[in-house]
C-alpha positions in Angstrom: 19.3 41.1 27.1 23.2 40.5 27.5 24.6 42.8 30.0 28.0 42.0 30.0 30.7 40.1 27.7 33.8 38.8 29.1 36.5 37.2 26.8 39.8 35.6 27.9 42.4 34.7 25.4 40.4 34.5 22.0 42.3 35.4 19.1 44.1 38.9 19.4 41.9 39.8 22.7 43.7 38.9 26.0 41.4 39.8 28.4 38.6 42.6 27.8 35.3 43.2 29.2 32.3 44.3 27.0 29.5 46.3 29.1 26.3 46.4 27.2 22.9 47.5 27.6 19.7 48.5 25.7 19.9 50.1 22.7 22.1 50.3 20.0 25.7 49.4 20.5 28.5 49.5 17.7 31.9 47.8 17.9 34.6 49.4 15.4 38.6 49.7 15.3 40.9 49.2 12.6 41.5 46.1 10.3 42.8 43.1 11.9 42.1 44.7 15.5 39.7 41.9 16.4 36.4 43.1 15.8 35.1 39.8 14.6 36.4 38.2 17.8 33.4 39.8 19.2 31.3 37.7 16.9 33.1 34.4 17.7 32.7 34.8 21.1 29.1 35.2 20.9 28.9 32.4 18.7 30.8 30.1 21.4 28.3 31.2 24.2 25.4 30.0 21.8 27.1 26.6 21.9 28.6 27.1 18.2 31.5 24.8 17.2 35.0 25.4 18.9 38.0 26.2 17.0 41.1 25.4 18.8 43.0 28.0 16.5 41.0 31.0 18.0 42.7 30.4 21.2 45.5 32.9 21.6 48.9 32.0 20.9 50.5 30.6 24.3 47.1 30.5 26.0 45.9 27.0 27.3 42.1 27.9 26.6 39.8 30.6 25.5 37.1 31.6 27.7 33.7 33.3 27.1 31.5 34.4 29.6 28.1 36.3 29.4 25.8 37.8 32.1 22.2 37.6 31.1 19.3 39.4 32.7 17.0 37.3 32.9 13.8 39.3 34.8 11.8 39.3 31.5 13.1 35.6 30.5 11.6 33.2 33.1 11.8 30.3 30.5 15.7 31.0 30.4 15.7 30.6 34.1 13.6 27.7 34.4 16.0 26.1 31.7 19.0 26.9 33.7 17.5 25.4 36.8 16.5 22.3 35.1 19.9 22.0 33.7 21.2 22.3 37.2 22.4 25.6 37.2 21.6 28.7 39.5 20.1 31.6 38.8 21.4 34.6 40.8 19.7 38.1 41.9 22.0 39.7 39.4 21.4 37.4 36.2 22.5 34.1 34.6 25.9 33.8 33.7 26.5 31.3 30.5 29.9 30.3 29.8 32.5 28.3 27.3 35.9 27.1 27.7 37.9 26.2 24.6 41.1 24.4 25.7 44.1 24.9 22.8 43.9 21.0 22.3 40.1 22.1 21.3 38.3 20.3 23.9 35.4 22.2 25.0 33.5 22.5 28.4 30.2 24.5 28.5 28.4 26.3 32.0 24.8 27.3 32.7 24.5 29.2 35.9 27.8 27.8 37.3 26.7 24.2 36.6 28.7 22.4 33.8 26.3 21.2 30.7 26.6 19.5 27.7 27.2 22.3 24.5 23.9 20.9 23.0 22.4 22.2 26.4 23.9 25.7 26.4 23.2 26.2 22.6 19.2 24.6 23.7 19.3 27.4 26.5 21.1 30.0 24.4 19.6 30.2 21.1 16.3 31.8 22.0 18.4 34.8 23.5 20.3 36.5 20.3 20.0 36.3 16.3 22.9 36.3 14.8 23.2 37.7 10.9 26.5 37.6 9.6 27.8 36.0 6.1 29.4 33.1 7.9 26.5 32.3 10.5 23.1 29.7 9.9 20.5 32.9 10.0 17.8 32.5 11.9 15.4 33.4 9.2 16.8 31.0 6.8 14.8 28.3 8.7 11.3 27.5 7.2 9.7 27.5 10.3 10.9 30.5 11.8 9.9 32.4 8.5 6.5 30.9 8.8 6.8 32.2 12.2 7.9 35.6 11.4 4.7 36.0 9.1 2.3 34.7 11.6 3.5 37.5 14.1 3.7 40.2 11.6 -0.1 39.2 10.6 -1.2 38.9 14.1 -2.1 35.7 13.3 -1.8 33.7 16.8 -5.4 33.5 17.5 -6.1 31.6 14.2 -2.9 29.5 14.6 -4.2 28.2 17.9 -7.5 27.3 16.9 -6.6 25.8 14.0 -3.7 23.4 16.3 -6.6 22.6 18.6 -8.5 21.2 15.7 -5.6 19.7 14.6 -4.3 18.0 17.7 -8.2 16.6 18.5 -7.9 15.1 14.7 -4.6 13.4 15.3 -5.9 12.1 18.7 -8.9 10.9 17.2 -7.2 9.3 13.8 -4.5 7.4 16.4 -7.4 6.1 18.6 -9.3 4.8 15.3 -6.3 3.4 14.1 -5.6 1.2 17.3 -9.0 0.2 17.6 -9.5 -0.9 13.9 -6.1 -2.6 14.1 -7.1 -4.7 17.2 -10.6 -5.3 16.0 -9.8 -9.3 15.3 -7.8 -9.4 18.2 -10.8 -7.9 20.3 -13.2 -10.5 18.7 -11.2 -13.4 19.3 -11.0 -12.0 23.1 -14.8 -11.8 23.1 -15.3 -15.4 22.0 -13.1 -17.0 24.9 -14.5 -14.7 27.3 -18.5 -15.1 26.0 -17.6 -19.1 26.4 -16.1 -18.7 30.0 -19.3 -16.6 31.3 -21.6 -18.8 29.7 -20.4 -21.7 31.3 -20.2 -20.3 34.6 -24.1 -19.3 34.0 -24.8 -22.5 32.9 -23.5 -23.9 36.0 -25.2 -21.3 37.8 -22.5 -21.7 41.3 -23.4 -20.1 44.6 -21.1 -18.5 46.9 -19.2 -20.9 49.4 -20.8 -23.9 47.3 -18.3 -26.0 46.8 -17.0 -26.0 50.4 -20.7 -27.0 51.4 -20.8 -30.0 49.0 -17.2 -31.3 50.0 -18.6 -31.7 53.6 -22.2 -33.2 52.4 -20.2 -35.8 50.5 -17.6 -36.7 53.0 -20.6 -37.3 55.4 -22.8 -39.1 52.8 -19.8 -41.1 51.7 -19.0 -42.6 55.1 -22.5 -43.0 56.5 -22.3 -46.4 57.8 -19.1 -45.7 59.4 -20.5 -42.5 60.9 -23.6 -44.9 62.4 -21.9 -47.7 63.5 -19.3 -45.5 65.0 -22.1 -43.5 67.0 -24.2 -46.4 67.9 -21.0 -47.8 70.0 -20.5 -44.6 71.4 -23.7 -44.6 73.1 -23.6 -48.3 73.9 -20.1 -47.6 76.2 -22.1 -44.5 77.7 -25.5 -46.0 78.4 -25.8 -49.6 77.4 -29.3 -50.8 76.7 -28.2 -54.6 77.2 -26.9 -54.4 80.8 -22.9 -54.3 80.1 -20.9 -51.9 81.8 -21.2 -48.2 81.0 -19.5 -44.6 81.3 -23.1 -43.9 83.2 -23.0 -47.2 85.3 -19.3 -46.4 86.4 -20.0 -43.1 87.3 -23.0 -43.6 89.3 -21.4 -46.1 91.3 -18.7 -43.7 92.0 -21.3 -40.9 93.2 -23.1 -43.5 95.9 -19.5 -44.0 97.5 -18.9 -40.7 97.7 -22.2 -39.8 98.7 -22.1 -42.5 101.7 -19.2 -40.7 103.4 -20.5 -37.3 102.6 -21.4 -36.8 106.4 -18.0 -37.6 107.6 -16.3 -35.0 105.3 -17.0 -31.9 103.3 -14.7 -32.1 100.4 -16.0 -35.7 99.7 -19.2 -34.6 99.6 -18.0 -31.6 97.0 -16.7 -34.4 95.2 -19.8 -36.2 95.0 -21.4 -33.0 93.8 -19.1 -32.8 90.8 -19.5 -36.2 90.2 -23.1 -35.7 89.9 -22.6 -33.2 87.6 -20.8 -35.7 85.2 -23.5 -37.9 85.4 -25.6 -35.3 84.2 -23.5 -34.4 81.2 -23.0 -37.9 80.7 -26.5 -38.2 80.2 -27.0 -35.4 77.8 -23.7 -36.7 75.8 -25.1 -40.1 75.6 -29.1 -38.6 74.4 -27.4 -36.6 71.8 -25.2 -39.2 70.3 -28.2 -41.7 70.2 -30.1 -39.1 68.2 -26.9 -38.6 65.6 -26.7 -42.5 65.0 -30.5 -42.6 64.3 -30.3 -39.7 62.2 -27.5 -40.9 59.9 -28.8 -42.3 56.7 -27.6 -43.8 53.6 -28.9 -41.9 50.5 -27.2 -43.1 47.5 -29.1 -41.0 45.7 -28.3 -37.6 47.1 -24.6 -38.6 47.5 -24.3 -39.0 43.7 -26.3 -35.6 43.1 -23.7 -33.9 45.2 -20.7 -35.8 43.4 -21.8 -34.9 40.5 -22.5 -31.2 41.3 -19.0 -30.7 43.1 -17.6 -32.4 39.4 -18.9 -29.3 37.8 -17.8 -26.9 39.9 -14.2 -28.3 40.4 -14.4 -28.0 35.9 -15.1 -24.3 36.8 -12.8 -23.9 39.4 -9.8 -25.5 37.1 -10.5 -22.4 34.5 -11.4 -19.9 36.4 -10.0 -19.7 39.8 -9.1 -21.9 42.9 -12.6 -21.4 44.7 -16.3 -20.8 43.5 -15.9 -17.2 44.8 -12.8 -16.2 42.6 -15.2 -17.9 39.7 -17.6 -15.5 40.3 -15.4 -13.0 40.4 -13.9 -13.7 37.6 -17.3 -13.7 35.5 -18.1 -10.7 36.9 -15.2 -9.2 35.6 -15.3 -10.6 32.5 -18.9 -9.7 31.9 -17.6 -6.1 32.4 -14.9 -6.2 29.5 -17.6 -8.4 27.2 -19.8 -4.8 26.9 -16.5 -2.8 26.1 -15.4 -5.6 23.7 -18.9 -5.7 22.4 -18.8 -1.8 21.3 -16.0 -1.9 19.2 -17.9 -1.5 16.0 -19.9 1.0 17.7 -17.0 2.7 18.6 -15.3 2.7 14.9 -18.4 4.1 13.9 -18.2 6.9 16.2 -14.6 7.4 15.7 -14.7 7.2 11.8 -17.7 10.2 12.2 -15.8 12.4 14.8 -12.7 12.1 12.3 -15.0 13.1 9.5 -16.1 16.0 11.1 -12.7 17.3 12.7 -11.5 17.3 9.0 -14.1 19.4 7.7 -13.4 21.7 10.6 -9.5 21.6 9.9 -10.2 22.1 6.3 -11.9 25.6 7.3 -9.5 26.6 9.6 -6.8 25.6 7.8 -8.3 27.8 4.8 -9.2 30.7 7.3 -5.2 30.7 8.2 -4.1 30.4 4.7 -6.1 33.5 3.6 -4.7 35.3 6.4 -1.1 34.2 5.7 -1.7 35.0 1.8 -2.6 38.9 2.8 -0.1 39.2 5.4 2.6 38.0 3.2 1.8 40.5 0.6 2.1 43.4 3.1 5.3 41.9 4.5 6.8 41.5 0.7 6.2 45.0 0.4 7.3 46.3 3.4 10.9 44.7 3.2 11.2 45.3 -0.5 10.4 49.2 0.4 13.3 48.8 3.3 15.8 47.4 0.7 15.6 50.5 -1.5 16.6 52.7 1.2 19.7 49.9 2.3 21.0 50.3 -1.4 19.4 47.2 -2.7 16.9 49.7 -5.2 16.1 46.9 -7.5 15.8 43.9 -5.0 12.5 42.8 -4.1 11.1 40.1 -1.9 8.4 37.6 -2.4 6.9 35.6 0.4 5.3 32.6 -1.0 2.4 30.8 0.7 1.7 27.6 -0.9 -0.7 24.9 -0.4 0.8 21.6 0.3 -0.8 19.8 -2.6 -1.0 16.0 -3.2 -3.0 13.5 -5.7 -6.3 12.5 -5.0 -5.8 9.7 -2.5 -7.4 6.1 -4.4 -10.0 5.9 -1.6 -11.4 9.6 -0.9 -13.7 8.0 1.7 -10.5 7.1 3.7 -7.7 9.5 2.9 -4.2 9.2 4.5 -3.8 10.4 8.2 -2.2 13.5 7.4 -4.5 14.6 3.9 -7.4 16.5 4.3 -9.9 18.3 0.8 -10.0 21.7 1.0 -12.3 22.5 -2.0 -11.4 20.4 -4.8 -8.0 20.0 -3.6 -5.9 17.4 -1.4 -3.6 19.2 0.7 -0.8 17.6 3.0 -1.1 19.1 6.4 1.0 19.5 9.9 0.3 21.3 13.0 1.3 25.0 11.6 -1.3 24.6 8.9 -1.8 23.5 5.5 1.0 25.7 3.6 4.7 26.4 3.0 5.8 29.8 3.7 9.3 30.5 2.5 10.8 34.2 1.7 12.3 34.8 -1.6 14.7 37.3 -3.1 15.1 38.8 -6.7 18.2 40.7 -6.2 18.3 42.5 -9.5 15.6 43.8 -12.0 14.7 40.8 -14.5 16.1 38.1 -12.0 13.8 35.7 -10.5 12.9 35.1 -7.3 14.7 32.2 -5.4 15.3 31.4 -2.0 17.0 33.5 0.7 20.1 31.3 1.0 20.6 30.6 -2.9 19.5 34.6 -4.0 22.1 36.9 -2.0 25.5 37.4 -1.3 26.6 37.2 2.2 26.4 41.3 2.6 22.8 41.2 0.3 21.7 38.7 2.8 22.4 40.5 5.9 20.8 43.7 4.6 17.7 41.6 3.8 17.7 40.1 7.2 17.9 43.7 9.0 15.3 44.7 6.8 12.7 41.6 7.6 13.9 42.3 11.6 13.0 46.3 11.3 9.4 45.0 9.9 9.2 42.8 12.5 10.3 45.2 14.9 7.8 44.8 18.4 7.0 41.3 17.7 10.0 39.1 17.7 10.5 37.2 20.9 14.7 37.3 20.6 15.7 39.5 22.6 19.4 40.4 21.2 20.2 41.2 17.5 24.0 40.9 16.2 24.8 42.1 13.0 28.4 41.4 11.1 29.2 42.9 7.8 25.4 44.2 7.6 26.9 47.2 5.8 29.2 45.4 3.5 29.6 47.2 -0.3 27.3 50.1 1.0 28.2 53.7 1.4 27.2 57.4 1.3 23.1 57.7 2.1 22.8 53.9 1.9 25.1 53.9 5.1 23.0 56.2 6.9 19.9 54.6 6.2 21.5 51.5 7.8 22.0 53.2 10.6 19.0 54.6 11.1 17.6 51.2 10.8 19.3 49.7 13.4 18.3 52.4 15.6 14.8 51.8 15.0 14.8 48.2 15.4 17.3 49.1 18.8 13.8 50.7 20.2 12.3 47.2 20.4 15.7 45.0 21.2 19.3 45.1 22.0 21.0 45.4 18.9 24.9 44.8 18.7 26.7 45.6 15.2 30.0 45.3 14.2 30.8 47.8 11.2 33.5 49.7 9.5 30.8 52.7 8.1 31.2 55.8 10.2 27.6 56.6 9.6 26.1 53.6 10.9 28.5 54.1 13.7 27.1 57.9 14.4 23.7 56.2 15.2 25.1 54.0 18.1 23.8 54.7 21.8 27.1 53.1 22.9 30.1 53.2 20.6 32.9 50.4 21.9 36.4 50.4 20.1 38.5 47.6 19.5 42.0 48.8 20.4 45.2 47.0 18.8 48.3 47.4 20.5 51.8 45.7 20.1 55.3 45.4 22.2 57.1 44.2 19.0 56.4 40.5 19.6 53.3 40.1 20.5 49.6 41.9 19.6 47.0 42.5 21.8 43.3 43.8 21.6 41.1 45.3 24.2 37.9 46.9 24.3 37.2 50.3 25.3 33.4 51.8 25.6 34.3 55.6 24.4 32.7 58.8 25.7 31.6 61.6 23.3 35.4 63.0 22.3 36.6 59.7 21.8 33.4 58.5 19.4 34.4 62.2 17.4 38.0 61.1 17.2 37.1 57.4 15.9 34.5 58.8 13.8 36.9 61.3 12.0 39.3 57.9 11.6 36.9 55.9 10.0 36.0 59.2 7.7 39.5 60.5 7.1 41.9 57.7 8.4 43.2 60.7 10.6 41.8 61.0 14.6 42.9 64.4 15.2 42.2 65.8 12.1 40.4 69.5 12.6 38.5 68.8 9.3 37.5 65.2 9.8 36.5 65.9 13.5 34.5 68.9 12.1 32.7 65.9 9.8 32.2 63.6 12.4 30.5 66.1 14.5 28.2 67.0 11.7 28.0 63.3 11.2 26.7 62.5 15.0 24.5 65.7 15.1 23.0 64.5 11.8 22.1 60.9 13.5 20.7 62.5 16.7 18.5 64.7 14.4 17.0 61.2 12.0 16.8 59.4 15.4 14.5 61.9 16.9 
């Protein structure tokens, strides 16, 4: 709800504050006083087009600020915070500046935002009905939403939407799997060849390193055996040649000979003895190694051949046998997925078929409920128009399926087409239907879409009639009516006032009017007061008390604010309004 509207340097308004509240607020004033500037200010606050011509003469810029009570509007608070603004305890401030040069700036919660962001934030707050506005209920989507709210069709709509979303997701996956089937088949062939190649070789973990070592040993067997025999001869000669063991034995004998003369010499003798034992063991091991190194050409050939096979795998699938085995395991798992493509296509096709049947059933139920709700809402709105000085007007709400020609291949229809009975219908997330409000303004005339079938004043009354019928179901907290009483007077004007008061039971309603019969029903009456010093004309906003209301209604009735007769008529009109409201 809008709690306060501050207007600075906009048109004839120099600086004024409009305090608002729940219920019905009317704005009146003499012609040219600037009543429509209030609607213009709201339009700027809603992100409407900025006109530098609306900036007050001599001012650098016009500014509009709105204080919004957001306690019951968590989505609004979240949108402002997402835009970088702050939500204060007393509400949210939305603002718009328009310079005399035509530049425009927007603010939400104190943060500068693009005008488009301000429009997105503020649009759900206010529905403006006026001859120059793009009316909210003229949008097909909004008309469909209004009908669904009136018919309490939320549950049917939600059930249908759930099936729709499931079908769309299934169709999307089916299209992707089918389109990639050839690619998947090629990938499967490549992987299958690789897996079979690895399986044919059957490598073992670490086998490549073991075979490399064995091949090196077999390839140099003669060299290894010769080196080992020479080393054994150097350690322990069989032909009496000087060897390491003999030299160590001689050193030991010399030290043993002087052991009794010096303990340190004895310790050295013991250490040399240990070297002698170690050399004996090494000599025996070298001899054993030399005797065990045999040349085996057949084994060498087998190892080389096996290594060649392993190298062929590592060139394609990994740098080592272990990496080749890991690749084969991953490829086998991928093959299981790729080989199930045909089964997946069949599964998704069957699922899409079932979901299409469910969608057709849910859509038909929703359409049937809409048709019934449309008949009731059409009658209710037409009855309201009779009381609003349009006795011959007739509103018809058309609910029509979006039928299309039968597809060439009924077994594989387009993704957004479904069969309902004997008809083929294009569907969307909102259902199978197009919903459109039509108006026949006079007897004998054909119903036409709202934006084509009514004048500005008639259209405003149609909007009022629709809003009254939808009272309590609309998510919009504030309604603004401009020129709703154009071309109306007498009893019809009284009925307009009463219906505005009825709408104000469930929403905040702001009305710019020139009819005293409408103004009498207000919970709050604001006067746009014009003054002039001879050179500059200014207007301000004044909230009237009971006495002020009587004078203003007297002026509106007879053009004489202090006429006793007119004042008496004004009091009578206020009493009538109070009784009608009660």
